[in-house]
N, C-alpha and C positions, 0 to 999 in steps of 0.2 A: 557641649552641654550648655544650656543657658545660666548664666549667672544673673539671677533675677535681681539681686541686690545691686550690681553694677549697671546692668542695662535698665532695669526699672520699667519695665513693659507696661503700658496701660491696657494693651489690647493683646490678647494671647489667644491663637487659634489651636485647640487641641484635638487630635484625632489620629486616626490610621494613616497609611500611605495615601488613601484617597484625599484626605485634607492636604497632605504634603504636595500632591500631584495637581489637584484641581481647584484649591481655594487661592485666590490671589490675594495676598497679604497687602497689596499696594493699592487694592480697590478703595476709593474715597470714602466708602462708610465704614472701613476696617481701619483706617489711619488713626493714628494717635493725635492728641491735641497739639503736639509740636510739629506734626507732618511727617514723623516717622512712619513707615508701613507696620503693620501689626507683626508680631512674632509668630512665624509659622512653626509650631510644635507638632508637625505630622511625622509620626513615628512608624515605620513599616512594621506590621505585625503586632501593633498596639491592640490589646484587648480593652473592651469597655470597662472591665473591673479594675483596670489600672490608672483610669483617668482620675479618680479621687485622689490617689497618692500623688501624681503628678501635680494636680492643682494645689495640694498641701504643701508640696515642695517649693512651688513657685510663689505661694503666699508666705511661707514662713519667714522672710525677712521683714515682713510688715505686721506680723501678728505679735501681740504682747507676749511676754514670757509668763507662764502660769506655773507656780511652784505648788 
């Protein structure tokens, strides 16, 4: 599992096994500003309805806490 608080990705590719298999995270247009490749978060069997929850989990360390 990605620890986005530690890894601090700038570019994350989210999708199903097609993303995992066919998207090259090292492609120059997907590289992060420090040269690291994008994080490939391709998950086999991922359904489109699950993407918002994954995005929220990735962004959680950077969002302000609201009470």
